[in-house]
N, C-alpha and C positions, 0 to 999 in steps of 0.2 A: 584271746584269739584276735587274730587280725582278719577282717573281711574286706575283700577287694572284688570288684566287678570289672568285666570287659565286654565291649560289643563292636563286632566286626562289620567291615565293608562300607559304612558311610552311607546307608540309605536314609531317605528323608524322615522315616519313622524313628531314627535315632533320638529325634527331639522328644518323642513320646516317652522313650526309655528315660531320657534325662530328666523330664518331669516326675516320673515315678521315683527315681533315685532321689531327687531333690525332696520330695514329698516325705521320704523316710530318712533323709540326712545320711544317704549312702553315696560313697565316691564312686566314680566310673572312669574308665579309660576307653575311648573311642578310637577304633583303628579305622582309617579312612584310605581306600584306594581312590585314585583319581579318576580312572575310567573303567569302572566295572558295573556298578549298579546303574540301571537306567533311571532310577529316581534318586540319584545321589543328591545329598544335601548341597545346596547351593554355597557358594564360597562365603557370602556375607553372613550366612547362617551358621558356617563353620567357625567364623570368628566368634560369633555370639556364643556358640557351644563352648569354645575354648576358655571362656570367662567363668563357666560353670564347672567344667570337668576337664580332665586331661585328654589331649589329643595324641594319638599315636599313629605311625606309618604303616602302611599295608601294601606298599609298592604302587606303581601307576597303573598296570593292567590287570593286576591279580594272577600272574602265571605261577606255575609250579617251578619255583626257582631252581630247583635241582635238574631241571631239564635244560637249562639256558648255558650259553658259553659264559665265560668269565666277565667279559665285557658287557654283555647284555644283562646279566645278573646284576652287576655293579650299577649299570644305568637305571634299572627298575628300583633299586634300593635307594640310590642317592637322589634320584630324581623325585621319587615320592617324598623323601624327606624335604628336599628344597621347596618343593611346591607347597607343603603344609606350613613350612616356616615362613614363606612369602605370604601366606594367606593369614596367618594367625599373628605374625610379628613375634612369635615365641620361639624358643628352642624346642625341637620334637625329640624326646629322648628314649622312647619306647618304640619298638617295632614288633609287628605280628606276621609270622610266616604264612602266606597265603596256602590254604589247605592244611596247614600245619606241618608242610613238608620241608626238610631242610637236611643239610650234611655238613661235614666239617668245612668245607669251602664256602658255603651259604653263611655259616656263623662268623667266618672270618671276614667276608664281605660287609656283614651288618656291623660288626666292630670296627671295621676300617672306616665306615660311613659316619662314625661318631655317635652311635647309639650307645647307651648305657645298659641296655637289656632287651631281650626279645622273647616273645610269648609263643608257645606251641599249642597244639590241640589235645596233647596228652592229658588224661583225666584221672580222677580218683586219687589225687594227691593232697595231702594236708600237712606235710611236713615242710619247714622252711627250705627254700631252694639253694642249692650250692653252685648251679651253673646259671649265671645270669642271662646267658644267651640260649638257653633251653628251658625257660620257665614253664612249668607244668601247671595245670589247673585242677580244680575239684570236680566241677560238673558243667556240662553244656545243657542249658536250658532247651530241651527238645523232646518231642513226644515218645520217640523211641530211645529209651535211656540205654539199652545194651544194643549196640549195632556192631556189625562185623569188623568195622574199622576201630572199635575200642575194646573188644573182647579181651585182648591180650592185656590191656591197661587193667581191666577188672580183675583179671586172674592174678596179676602181680599184687593188687591192693589186697584181695582175699588172703594171699599167702603171707602177706606182711603184717596181718592183724596180730595182735599180741598173744603168742603162745597159746594157753589153755582156752582162751576165748576165741580162737580162730573159727572153729565151726559153729559155735553158738553165734557168733557175730556175723559170720558169712550167711547163715540161714535168715537171720532178723534183717540183713540188708537185701538178700534176694526177695524176701517177702515185700519189702517196702518198694522195691524197684518195680514190681508187678503192679502197682498202684499208680505208677506215672512218675515223672521227674520231680514234681513238687514234694511228695512224700519221700521219695528217695533223698532228695536234698535235705530235707528236715532231719531224716535219720542220720545222714552224714554229719551235719551240722551239730546236732545234739551229743553225738558221740564224742565230739571234740570241743565243745563249747566252753569247757572249764581249762582247756589246755592253753596257757598263755603263749606257748610256741606255734601253735597251730595256725595255718594260713587257709582260710576258706575263700576259694576264688570260683566264683559263678561267672560263665560267660555264655555268650549267644549271639543272635542276629535279630535286630528288630523286624526284619521282613519275614523272619521264620516265626516269631511270635505272633505277627499278624496273621500269616498264613494258616497257622494251626489253632487261632483264636485262644491263645495262652495269656492274654494281658491280665485277667482277673487272677489267674494262677501266680503270675509273677508279682503282682501286687501284694497278695496274700503273704507270699514268701518273704518278700522285702520287708514287710510289715513286722513279720515274726522275728527276723534276725535283728531288725533295728531295736527290738525291745531288750536286746541282751546288751550287757556291759562289755562292749568289744571296741577295738580300734578300727575305725572305717578309713581305708587309705586308697589312693590310686595305685595302679600298678607300678609306676614309676617311683612312688614313696616306699612301696614295700621292697623293691628290689634295687635299693640304693647300691652303689658300687662298694666293694669291700676293699679298705685301704690296709 
């Protein structure tokens, strides 16, 4: 199994996430927007973070890109990339769609800007990705595991379970879901830990971890997965271009 994590928005608390990842030797990709979080990580600390983990772009102002004109869309995408490359002195290869919203035109603009991949907020996916500009995730570290915005993703996951194990698996998953995201994450992880092709992708927001007092839960889960013989990669290393 490959394990990767990603953390959105660029809040100053991202450094605390990075410390936890470092403690457990787990890789992370941090997607930063230039003008969104009131406590955005200062540029000199973004440079320091880039020496430890991957930095990805998240636009300038974190808009819903699907609602913008073509020119405004490209400006948000390209300017956010250039800003981070100027700050870090390194190429920024990965992009994350604000709110997870994108369409065909948005994907084309991200590719045109020179990114090699883009992450969405689609969840409950453990299979290797075939579309580098619509990368799905496995789970959002959030106190409400099943919300209206991801109910369809969960339904798709349940009906993609392997044949005769579908209903038995879905009951076990539902039971773990009721016990919160850490138990649900552990269930999903253990179900696929021995699959060499599986990709477990945990994502979240540091400010959300703080607001819901989930630091201990996150630390415990990271400790668990770090004890397995898995590959730990950044988003960019997982989703290399296919030649």
